[in-house]
N, C-alpha and C positions, 0 to 999 in steps of 0.2 A: 821317484820314477819317471822316466823320462815322458812319460804321456800327460804328466801331471802338468796344468798350466802352461801350455806350448807359447802362447801369445807373451807371457812373462817371461820364460824362458828365453824366448829370440829377444825381446828388449834387452836381458840383462846380457846377452851376448855380444850384443851389438854396441852398447852402451855403458857398463860398468869395465873400466880398463884397468882397475886396480883396487886396492884395500887389503884389510884384513876384519876377520868375522871371529869375536871371542864371545865369551861367557853364553854360548848359546845353551839352552832350555827347551826341551820338548817334552808334550804329554798328549796321550791318546786314551780317551775316556769312552767307554761305550758301556751303557745301563742295558739291559736285557730288552731284545725285543727293538732298540733303536740303533739308529744310523750311528757309527763312531764320531767322535767329536775330537780333532786335532787343533793343538797351539804349539807355535813355538815364538822364541823370542829371542834374540842376540844384541850383543853390542858390535858397534862398527868403529873402524878406525882408518885413517891412510886412504879414503875412498877418493877415486877419481872417477869421477861419472860426467858424461855427456847428460845435459838435462835435457837440451833438446837438439835436432839432428844438426843444424847448422850453428850452433854454440860452440865456443870452447868449452871445455870440460870444467866442472868445478873441482875445486883438489883441496887437498887435507880434511876432507868431510869426517866428524865423528858425531857419534849421538846412539840411536837404539833404533830397533823396530820390532815388531811382535805381529803375529798373525794370530788370532783367536777369536771363535764362535763367526767366522766366515768373515771378519773385518782385518783389515791391513793398516797398519800406523806406522810411520817414522818420523822420528824426532830429531831435528840437526842440531846438535850443541855447537857446532863450527864448522867451517869452512870457507871456502873463496871460492872467487871467479874473476879472471882478469882477462884483458885483452892486451895484444902485444904493445909494449911501450906505455903502457899505463898502469898506474896503482891498483892493487887487488880490490874488490870490495868484498864486504863478508857477509855471507849469508847463513849465522848462527842465529837459532830460534827459529827455523822455517820447519814446518811438518809436510809431510803428504801423506794421504788419507784416501783408502777405498771403502766405503763404509760397507758395503757388501760384496765382496769377490766372487761371488755365485751368479750374478745379475749379470746378461750378455746385451750390451756394453755395459762392463761396471763402469761406475761414475767415480770419480777424482775430486778430491777437495785439497787445494793448496793453498796454504797462508805462507807467503813468501816474505821474508824479512830481509832487505838489504840496507847496509849503512858502509858507504864508500863515495869514491869521488864521483860525481856527476858525469865528468868524462867518461870514465870506464860504464857506466851504466848506458848512457848516451850509445857509444861504440858499442855494446852489447846487444841493445836494440835495434841497431843497423844491421845486424844478421837477418837472414831469411827465418822467419814470414813475415817479420815486422818490417824492414828497410826504412826506420824511421828517419833518417839522415837524407836517406836518398831520394825520399819521396817529397822530405820539406824542404830539399836544397841546402840545409844548415851542416856545420860542422860542429863535432865534439870540443873544439875548442872556443867554440864563441863565447862559451860560460865558464868558469870557475866556482866550485861549490862542494860541499859536503851533502849527499841527499841521505836521507834516512825515509825509507819506503816501508809500507807495509800493504801488500795486497793479498786479497782472497779472490780464490780462482777456482771455478769449478765448471768441467767439463765431463763428457763421456771418452772411454777409453777406446776409442776407434781410430781408425786410417779414415784421414779425407775431411778433418774436423773443418766446418764452415765457421765464419764468424757467430751465426745465430747460434750455435753451440756450445759458447763459452760465455759463462755470465763472470763478472769480475768488478771488483771495487778496488780502488787503489787510493792510497792517504801517504802524502808524503809532505816533507820539511825540506827545505833547502837552510843551509847555515853558513856564512861567510859566503855569501853570493857576490859574484865580483863578473861584471860582462862589459867591456867596452867595445865590441862592435857588434852586439847583439839588435842595436837600433842606433843607425848612423848619427854621429853627433849627440849620443845623448849616452851616455856609462850608466851603467845600471849596477847599484850596490845595496847589499842590505845583510843585516846578521841575520836574520832568519825569515824565512817567507813560507 
């Protein structure tokens, strides 16, 4: 129905640019005297989704999602995100969860997994709202490495989020790090950091 979940509908229409849904399964149960309970699950493939307003879209997303007992969960088995002129970063293994979709505003939990070139991730983080490189006065080309990152992020699903609204923890590992110009006259190299 058109009136169900208008905020989610708006987000999908603005940010989901393509993909296929398969293996859709749904159920509607109602015990005598109780409200109906609905569940739906599906697989998706070839998804192209803009994760944040000013980011390039994630492409070739595939995985599964379900809505059951008032909780939404999406698991991304594979997908990638890239910036122009850079190799893509893989984001498979990431999840998005809304423990209670009935809560207003609902809370979101993201487990983000990234595996790819450090330069790609730095370029991504230079988009709004972060502007990491612009603020630091640095360039994504100052270091070359492979980044393996795991981030846990929790925030309410509402417009106008402030820094205090977002809780996060980020763990990462840099492999094959080479930085010739990061520190003047001091090349930096490490197999793992």
